[in-house]
C-alpha positions as CSV (number, residue, x, y, z in Angstrom):
1,M,-25.6,26.5,-9.5
2,N,-26.8,29.5,-11.5
3,A,-28.0,32.8,-10.2
4,W,-31.7,32.0,-10.5
5,N,-31.2,28.9,-8.2
6,R,-29.3,30.9,-5.7
7,D,-32.2,33.5,-5.6
8,E,-34.7,30.7,-5.1
9,I,-32.8,29.3,-2.2
10,S,-32.4,32.7,-0.6
11,L,-36.2,33.4,-1.0
12,Y,-37.0,29.9,0.5
13,K,-34.8,30.6,3.6
14,V,-36.6,33.9,4.1
15,V,-40.1,32.6,3.7
16,D,-39.8,29.2,5.3
17,P,-39.9,30.3,9.0
18,F,-43.4,31.9,8.3
19,V,-45.0,29.3,6.0
20,L,-43.3,26.3,7.5
21,W,-42.6,24.5,4.2
22,T,-40.0,22.3,5.7
23,S,-42.2,21.2,8.5
24,Q,-45.2,20.6,6.2
25,I,-43.0,18.5,3.9
26,A,-41.7,16.5,6.8
27,F,-45.3,15.8,8.1
28,A,-46.4,14.8,4.6
29,I,-43.5,12.3,4.3
30,E,-44.3,10.9,7.7
31,G,-47.9,10.5,6.8
32,W,-47.0,8.7,3.6
33,R,-44.7,6.4,5.5
34,Q,-47.3,5.5,8.1
35,K,-49.9,4.8,5.3
36,F,-47.8,3.0,2.7
37,G,-44.6,2.0,4.6
38,P,-45.8,-1.5,5.6
39,A,-46.5,-2.3,1.9
40,V,-43.0,-1.3,0.6
41,R,-41.5,-4.7,1.5
42,H,-44.2,-6.4,-0.5
43,W,-43.7,-4.0,-3.4
44,L,-40.0,-4.8,-3.5
45,T,-40.7,-8.5,-3.2
46,A,-43.1,-8.4,-6.2
47,A,-40.6,-6.3,-8.2
48,G,-37.8,-8.7,-7.4
49,E,-40.0,-11.7,-8.4
50,M,-40.9,-10.0,-11.7
51,E,-37.2,-9.3,-12.4
52,A,-36.3,-12.9,-11.6
53,L,-39.1,-14.3,-13.9
54,T,-38.0,-11.9,-16.7
55,A,-34.4,-13.1,-16.3
56,L,-35.4,-16.8,-16.5
57,A,-37.6,-16.1,-19.5
58,G,-34.7,-14.3,-21.2
59,Y,-32.4,-17.2,-20.5
60,A,-35.0,-19.7,-22.0
61,Y,-35.3,-17.5,-25.1
62,E,-31.6,-17.2,-25.6
63,H,-31.0,-20.9,-25.1
64,P,-33.6,-22.7,-27.2
65,A,-31.6,-26.0,-27.2
66,D,-31.8,-26.3,-23.4
67,V,-34.4,-28.7,-22.1
68,F,-36.9,-28.6,-19.2
69,P,-36.1,-31.1,-16.4
70,E,-38.2,-34.0,-15.3
71,F,-39.1,-34.2,-11.6
72,T,-39.5,-37.4,-9.6
73,D,-40.6,-38.4,-6.0
74,D,-38.1,-41.3,-5.9
75,G,-36.1,-39.9,-2.9
76,A,-32.9,-37.9,-3.4
77,L,-32.0,-38.3,-7.1
78,F,-29.9,-36.5,-9.8
79,Q,-29.5,-38.1,-13.2
80,A,-28.1,-36.0,-16.1
81,E,-27.2,-36.7,-19.7
82,G,-25.0,-34.1,-21.5
83,L,-24.8,-31.7,-18.5
84,A,-22.8,-28.5,-18.9
85,H,-22.3,-25.2,-17.2
86,P,-25.1,-22.7,-18.3
87,L,-22.7,-19.7,-18.4
88,L,-20.2,-21.3,-20.8
89,P,-20.7,-20.7,-24.6
90,E,-22.1,-23.7,-26.3
91,G,-19.0,-24.0,-28.5
92,Q,-16.7,-24.2,-25.4
93,A,-18.9,-26.3,-23.0
94,V,-17.9,-29.9,-22.6
95,R,-20.9,-32.1,-21.7
96,N,-20.8,-35.0,-19.1
97,D,-23.2,-37.6,-17.9
98,L,-23.6,-38.3,-14.2
99,S,-26.0,-40.0,-11.9
100,F,-26.3,-40.3,-8.1
101,G,-29.1,-41.0,-5.7
102,G,-30.7,-44.3,-4.6
103,E,-27.9,-46.6,-3.5
104,M,-25.0,-44.4,-4.8
105,R,-25.2,-41.1,-2.9
106,L,-21.6,-39.7,-3.1
107,M,-19.3,-38.8,-6.0
108,I,-15.7,-38.1,-5.0
109,I,-14.0,-36.3,-7.9
110,S,-10.2,-36.0,-8.0
111,G,-7.9,-34.5,-10.6
112,P,-5.2,-32.0,-11.3
113,N,-5.4,-28.2,-11.3
114,M,-7.5,-26.6,-14.0
115,A,-8.9,-30.0,-15.1
116,G,-12.6,-28.9,-14.5
117,K,-13.5,-30.2,-11.1
118,S,-14.8,-26.8,-9.7
119,T,-16.6,-25.9,-12.9
120,F,-18.3,-29.3,-13.0
121,V,-19.5,-28.9,-9.4
122,R,-20.9,-25.5,-10.1
123,A,-22.7,-26.8,-13.2
124,V,-24.5,-29.3,-11.0
125,G,-25.5,-26.7,-8.6
126,I,-26.6,-24.0,-11.1
127,N,-28.6,-26.5,-13.2
128,T,-30.4,-27.8,-10.1
129,V,-31.3,-24.2,-9.1
130,L,-32.5,-23.4,-12.6
131,A,-34.6,-26.6,-12.7
132,Q,-36.3,-25.8,-9.4
133,C,-37.0,-22.3,-10.6
134,G,-39.0,-23.6,-13.6
135,A,-36.3,-22.8,-16.1
136,P,-34.7,-24.9,-18.8
137,V,-31.3,-26.5,-18.0
138,R,-28.1,-27.0,-19.9
139,A,-28.4,-30.7,-20.5
140,R,-29.8,-33.1,-23.0
141,R,-31.8,-34.7,-20.2
142,L,-32.1,-34.0,-16.5
143,R,-34.2,-36.1,-14.1
144,L,-34.1,-35.1,-10.4
145,S,-36.0,-34.8,-7.2
146,L,-36.6,-31.7,-5.2
147,L,-33.4,-30.9,-3.4
148,Q,-32.0,-28.3,-1.0
149,V,-28.9,-27.0,-2.8
150,T,-26.0,-26.4,-0.4
151,A,-22.4,-25.6,-1.2
152,S,-18.9,-25.0,0.3
153,I,-17.1,-23.4,-2.7
154,C,-14.6,-20.5,-2.7
155,I,-14.9,-20.0,1.1
156,L,-12.8,-16.9,2.2
157,D,-11.4,-15.7,5.4
158,S,-12.5,-12.4,7.0
159,L,-10.1,-9.9,8.5
160,Q,-12.9,-7.8,9.8
161,G,-14.7,-10.7,11.4
162,G,-11.4,-12.3,12.6
163,V,-12.3,-15.6,10.9
164,S,-9.8,-17.8,9.2
165,R,-10.6,-19.7,5.9
166,F,-10.7,-23.0,7.8
167,Y,-13.1,-21.7,10.5
168,A,-15.3,-20.1,7.8
169,E,-15.5,-23.5,6.0
170,I,-16.3,-25.6,9.1
171,T,-19.0,-23.0,10.0
172,R,-20.5,-23.5,6.5
173,L,-20.3,-27.3,6.9
174,K,-22.1,-27.1,10.2
175,L,-25.0,-25.2,8.5
176,I,-25.1,-27.8,5.8
177,V,-25.3,-30.6,8.3
178,E,-28.1,-28.8,10.2
179,L,-30.1,-28.5,7.0
180,T,-30.3,-32.3,6.8
181,R,-32.8,-32.1,9.7
182,R,-35.4,-30.6,7.3
183,P,-37.8,-32.8,5.3
184,L,-36.3,-31.9,1.9
185,P,-33.1,-33.9,1.0
186,V,-29.9,-32.0,0.8
187,L,-27.6,-31.8,-2.2
188,F,-24.2,-30.9,-1.0
189,L,-21.4,-29.6,-3.2
190,L,-18.0,-29.5,-1.4
191,D,-15.1,-28.1,-3.4
192,E,-11.6,-28.9,-2.0
193,L,-13.1,-30.0,1.3
194,L,-11.1,-28.9,4.4
195,N,-8.2,-27.7,2.3
196,G,-7.1,-25.3,5.1
197,T,-5.7,-27.9,7.4
198,N,-3.0,-30.7,7.5
199,S,-3.6,-33.9,5.6
200,H,-4.1,-36.1,8.7
201,D,-6.8,-33.9,10.2
202,R,-8.3,-33.2,6.8
203,R,-8.9,-36.9,6.1
204,I,-10.5,-37.6,9.5
205,G,-12.6,-34.5,9.5
206,A,-13.7,-34.8,5.9
207,E,-14.7,-38.5,6.3
208,A,-16.7,-37.7,9.4
209,V,-18.6,-34.8,7.8
210,V,-19.3,-36.7,4.6
211,K,-20.5,-39.9,6.4
212,S,-22.7,-37.8,8.6
213,L,-24.3,-36.1,5.6
214,V,-24.9,-39.4,3.7
215,A,-26.3,-41.1,6.9
216,R,-28.8,-38.2,7.1
217,G,-30.1,-38.9,3.6
218,A,-28.1,-36.2,1.7
219,V,-26.5,-36.7,-1.7
220,G,-23.6,-34.8,-3.3
221,L,-20.2,-34.3,-4.7
222,V,-16.8,-33.7,-3.1
223,T,-13.8,-32.6,-5.1
224,T,-10.2,-32.9,-3.9
225,H,-6.6,-32.7,-4.9
226,D,-5.7,-34.9,-1.9
227,L,-5.8,-38.5,-3.1
228,A,-6.0,-39.7,0.6
229,L,-9.7,-38.5,0.5
230,T,-10.4,-40.8,-2.4
231,L,-10.1,-43.7,0.1
232,M,-13.6,-42.7,1.2
233,G,-14.9,-43.9,-2.2
234,E,-13.5,-47.4,-1.5
235,D,-14.5,-47.5,2.2
236,M,-18.1,-46.3,1.6
237,K,-19.0,-48.6,-1.3
238,P,-21.7,-48.9,-2.7
239,Q,-22.8,-45.5,-1.3
240,A,-19.8,-43.8,-2.8
241,A,-17.7,-44.0,-6.0
242,N,-14.6,-42.3,-7.3
243,F,-14.5,-40.2,-10.5
244,H,-11.8,-38.0,-11.9
245,F,-10.7,-35.5,-14.6
246,E,-7.2,-35.7,-16.1
247,D,-4.7,-33.9,-18.3
248,H,-2.1,-34.9,-20.8
249,L,1.0,-33.5,-22.5
250,E,0.7,-32.5,-26.1
251,N,3.7,-30.9,-27.8
252,G,5.1,-30.0,-24.4
253,E,1.9,-28.3,-23.3
254,L,-0.8,-29.4,-20.8
255,R,-4.1,-30.2,-22.4
256,F,-7.5,-30.9,-20.7
257,D,-10.4,-32.7,-22.2
258,Y,-12.8,-32.0,-19.2
259,R,-14.3,-35.4,-19.5
260,L,-15.6,-37.1,-16.3
261,A,-14.1,-40.6,-16.0
262,H,-14.5,-43.4,-13.4
263,G,-11.7,-44.1,-10.9
264,I,-9.0,-42.0,-9.1
265,A,-6.8,-39.5,-10.9
266,K,-3.4,-40.8,-11.9
267,T,-1.8,-37.5,-12.8
268,S,-0.9,-34.2,-11.1
269,N,0.3,-31.0,-12.7
270,A,1.1,-28.5,-9.9
271,L,4.9,-28.6,-10.6
272,K,4.3,-28.5,-14.4
273,L,2.1,-25.4,-14.0
274,M,4.7,-23.7,-11.8
275,R,7.4,-24.3,-14.3
276,S,5.2,-23.2,-17.2
277,I,5.1,-19.6,-15.7
278,G,8.8,-19.5,-15.0
279,L,9.0,-20.7,-11.4
280,E,12.1,-22.8,-10.7
281,V,11.0,-26.0,-8.9
């Protein structure tokens, strides 16, 4: 602060008790708040909408190869050809075809670590949101109905809230089930469902939740490392089907092709990954 600013402040403190500058400014601010305060929320909403539209326009400009989706009224439906994650560079993205809705309402996706299950589930969710925002999607073709996108992905515990990871997840699942009471069909994306409990309780709880969602008209994807959960794919046919990602050894190193395939995963790589970083198992 220079000498001139200090002199200004000193003068202000001397004069203010007589001219009431502070009080006048406070009354002016209060008057502005009463006159324009109720409109601030609408201003922020409009500014946020403009920012969102600008971002979507920017995405469309930067990805001219992406296509616009086709919407249908044929119930809960999601059919994609060449679907990929929008945030992955085109040279790295691996495209997959998938289709659920109608009679087949549930995809159970198994596979080893790092094989692409979570990225695939996120790709479905993000592209659905982009489609319903009026933006192009990362696919060669996407046909879908209007869907409520719900997800249980990367659920964390809360020390401040005193909530465990498992409790946080079942709270999220309860919210997803409750959303099925609304008219719009639910698209559920459940990554490593009920991973925070033992295998016995996990299978019973997961099967109950998934069957409840399907019975209420929802469609979706469930990923899992626990092959016991893949039995749902057999028990719930033709409403459900098993798919998987896999890995393979190449010159002593794990390789992934990130291609979605029918059936249950036949490989696991947890011990291989542990050994690859020097852990003795």
